[in-house]
C-alpha positions in Angstrom: -69.8 50.2 -1.3 -73.3 49.0 -2.3 -75.4 47.2 0.3 -76.1 43.5 -0.6 -79.7 42.6 -1.6 -81.8 40.6 0.8 -84.5 38.0 0.2 -87.6 37.9 2.3 -88.0 34.4 3.6 -91.2 35.1 5.4 -92.5 37.0 8.4 -90.1 39.9 8.0 -87.0 37.6 8.1 -84.4 38.2 5.4 -81.3 36.4 4.0 -78.5 38.1 2.1 -78.8 36.9 -1.5 -75.0 36.7 -2.0 -74.9 34.0 0.8 -77.5 31.7 -0.7 -76.1 28.5 -2.1 -79.3 26.4 -2.6 -83.1 26.4 -2.1 -84.3 22.9 -1.3 -87.7 21.4 -0.4 -88.0 19.9 3.0 -90.5 17.2 1.9 -88.1 14.3 1.6 -87.0 12.1 4.5 -83.3 12.7 3.9 -83.8 16.5 4.2 -85.9 16.1 7.3 -83.1 13.9 8.9 -80.5 16.5 7.9 -82.5 19.3 9.5 -82.9 17.2 12.7 -79.1 16.6 12.8 -78.3 20.3 12.1 -80.7 21.4 14.9 -78.9 19.2 17.4 -75.6 20.8 16.3 -77.1 24.3 16.5 -76.6 25.1 12.8 -80.2 26.1 12.0 -81.9 29.4 11.8 -85.6 28.9 12.1 -87.6 31.6 10.2 -90.9 29.7 10.2 -92.5 31.4 13.2 -93.8 28.1 14.3 -95.3 27.1 11.0 -94.5 24.0 9.0 -91.1 24.1 7.3 -91.5 24.1 3.5 -88.0 24.9 2.3 -84.4 24.8 3.5 -82.0 27.5 2.4 -78.4 26.5 2.4 -75.9 29.3 2.9 -72.2 29.8 2.4 -71.7 29.5 6.2 -72.4 26.5 8.4 -76.0 27.4 9.0 -79.2 26.6 7.1 -82.3 28.8 7.2 -85.7 27.1 7.6 -88.6 28.9 5.9 -92.4 28.4 5.8 -92.4 29.6 2.2 -91.9 27.1 -0.6 -88.7 27.0 -2.6 -90.6 27.7 -5.8 -91.9 31.0 -4.3 -88.4 31.9 -3.0 -86.8 31.1 -6.4 -89.4 33.3 -8.2 -88.6 36.2 -5.8 -84.9 35.8 -6.5 -85.3 35.5 -10.3 -87.8 38.3 -10.6 -85.6 40.7 -8.7 -88.1 40.9 -5.9 -85.4 41.5 -3.4 -84.7 44.5 -1.1 -81.7 46.6 -1.6 -80.9 49.2 1.0 -80.0 52.4 -0.8 -78.5 54.8 1.7 
């Protein structure tokens, strides 16, 4: 069975590409409020390493991943095939 590809979301943090539903900017007030609510509920995975959140990655599970990389950059990585595949 082939290993799923993973996307580098910054600082050696990775997300499985088959679990990504959406890449969204964190600039709008509604997205900031949503992240605050999800943090209270414990549904966030913070991959920013203390930096400003630039994008929110919605996954098929209950959690969202916060990244310090813009959604444009992440989308380019996905579309260009700049993902890591573990070939054992």
